[in-house]
N, C-alpha and C positions, 0 to 999 in steps of 0.2 A: 684582605691585606695586600697592599701593593708589593710587587717584586722588589727586593732590596737592592738588586744590582742591575735593574733595567736601564738600558742606555749605556752601560759600562762595557769597556773592552778589556779583557783580562788575558794575560800571557801566563801560561802554566808550563813550567819546565819540570820534567822528572817522572812523567807517567811511564811505567815499564810494562804493566799489565793491569788486569781488572782488580787485582788485590792491592795495588799501590794506593797509598794515602793520597797521592796527587790525583789519581783517578776519582776517588771519593770526593775530593775537593772540586774537581771539574764537574762532576754530577751535580753537586750542590750549587755551584756558580751558574750552571746552565738552568737549573730549576728556578733560580732567582732572577733569570732574565739576562745574564751577561752573555756577550758575544765572546767566544773563546778563540785564541790562537794557541795551538799546542806545538811542542817541539819534539823531535825524535833524535836518537843517537845512531847515526849510520844508516845506510840504505836497508840493511837487514831488519831494522826495527820499523822502518817507515810504514810498511803495509799493515802491521799490527796496530800502530797508533792511529792510522787512518780508519781502520775497522772499528776500533774502540770509540772513535769520535763520531761515528754515524748516529749514535743515539744521543749526541750532545749538540749544543748550539755552536758548532765549530765553523769558523769562517776561513781559517788557514791552518795548515800543518807544515812547519818549517824545520829544516835540519839545524841542529846546534850541538856541537861538542864543546863544552865550556872550557876544555883544556887547550883549545886552539883559538888563538886571537883572531885568525882570519874568519873563522865561522861566527864568532861574535860580531865582527864587523859586518859580515853578510846578513846576520840576523837584524842588525840595526837598519841596514839598507832595505831589507824586505818589509820591515814594519813601517818605515818611512813611505815606501811605495803604496802602502795600503791607505795612506792619507787619512788616518784615523788615530786619534790620541790613544795612548795606553793608560788605563786608569788603575789597573791592579796587576801585580806580578806575584806569582807563587813560585818560590824556589824550593823544590823538593828533591835535592840532589845530594848524594853521599856515597862514598865508596872507600873501601880499604881492602887490601889483600887478605884473603881468607886466612893465610898462615899467620898474619899479624894479629888476627883476632883469636887465634887458637893457642898461641904460645905465650909465655910470660911477657909482660909489657917491656921489661928491661931488655929483651931480646929483639925488639922491634928494629927492623933494618932502616937505615937512613933513607933508602929509596921508598920503602913502604910508608914511612912517616911523612915524607914530602908528598907522596901521592895522595894520602888521606887528607892532608891539609889543602892540597890543590883543588881536589874535586869537592870536598865537603865544606870548606871554609872560604878559600880565596875565590871560588866561583861566584859566591854571593857578591863580592866586590866587583868582579868582572861583569857580571850580569847587570848590576846597578849602573855601572859606567856605560854599558851598551844601551840600556833601555830608558834610563831616567830623562835623557834629552827629549824623548817622545812623550813623557808624562807632563805635557804642557798645562794640563788642568789640575795638577797635583794628583794624589792618589796614595796607594798602599803597596808596600813591598813586604811580603811575608815569607818566612822560611820555617823549616821543621827541625826541631832539636829534640834532645832527650835528657833525662835526669842524670845520665852518666857523665854529663858535662861538669857537674859540681860534686858528684858523689861517686865513689868507686863501685862499679857494677862488674861483677865477675865476668871475665871474657869479653868485655866491651873494649878494654884496652885502648889502642891507638885512636879508635873512633871517639872515645870519651874526650880525649885531648883535642881532637879536631872539632868536636861540638863546643868545647869551651872557647876555642878560637872563633867559631862561628858566632856565638853569642856576644863576644866582645866586638866583632865586626858589626853586629846589629846596632849596638850602642853608638859606635862611632859614625856609622852611616846615618842613624837617626839624628844625630847632632848636626851633621853637615847638610842633610837634605831637608830638614824641617823648614828652612827658609823658603823652600820651593813648594811647601805644603805637601811634601811627600813623607808619609809615615812609614817607619820600618819596625817590624816586630817579629818575634819568634813564637811559635807554638811548640810547647814541650809536650809531645804526645806520649801517652803510656804505650807499652809494648803492644804491637799489633802483628798478627800473623801475615807478614808480607814476605815476598821472595828474598829480599835483602836481609830481613831479620833471621831467616833460617841459616844464614852464614855464621851466626853467633852460636857458639857451642853451648849446649844445655839450655837453649832458649825456652823450651817447654817448661823447665823448672822455674824460670822467671815468671811465666804466665801463671803457674800453679801458686806460686808464693803470693802474687798480687791478689789473687782471688780470696786469700785468707787474711791478708794484712791491710790492704787498702781500705779506707773508710767506707767506700761504697760496695766493698766485697765482690768486686767483679773486675774484669778487664775492660780496656777501652774499646769502644765501638768506633770504627772509622768515620761513621756519620757524625759523631760528636766532634771529631777533629775538623771535619769539613764544615760544620755549622759555625765553629769558632773562626775558621778562615773567612767565612761569609761575613761574620760580624766585623772582623778587622778590615775587610775590604769595603764595607758599606759605610754609609754616613753615620750609622750607629757607633762606629769606632773612631769617629773623626777626632777625638781628643786623646787617642791612645797611640803613643809612639815610644820606641826604645824599650819596650817591655817584653817579658817572656811570659806568655799565657799558658798555664798548665792545664792540660786536658788529660788527666791520668787517673781518674777515680779517686783523687786525693792522696795518691801514694807519696807525693813530695813532702807531705807534712809529717810522715811517720819516721820515728827514730828506731832504736833497737827493739 
């Protein structure tokens, strides 16, 4: 079987460590033949991202703090200097203050609400504006979301609202960018044991519940999310845009 992403150049934002969903996606993209450009947040993270990239098909590792317009402008310039179109972008970025995830939602601070929206939702718009001019051959822009965007998940709080905003941004971007043959989709992954997920209080309870209630009676494997990302980035997903693809062992269909 031919490699699904051979000859493609993919930009992946959001790898934090080897447990990140973004890292699983990077592994799958590399397996399928894509050339990767990775980003890192601040010099303290640079060495760890470079180290993680040694086992991948990485051509460049670039700095990018998506809350700073000047770094997004620099990212555009660095990608232009590579003289290589971008075919796929993976946006795996989200953040909320831990205290805003642990206290009642009604007590969310204004600053905390805006921070979660900025990093977790608006950053998709900012990244699209920075990168789509380089997607001269069309391509795919994918982001990561969660069921808490449309249903109340205990202790998900402000992040659920941010993910709802993110999914709306996916639809509007898909509408605007489709004329340039750029597809925009979200993957709604089931809970996975990542470093960021541990910030959610009683997260282990969520994992235990899914194993008994989800149709597949198990939790989500990061490799499943990664393979879904490959599908969306490849020609197999050429007709899919503006969608939210659930990779959550079927949990999204369950009621009480």
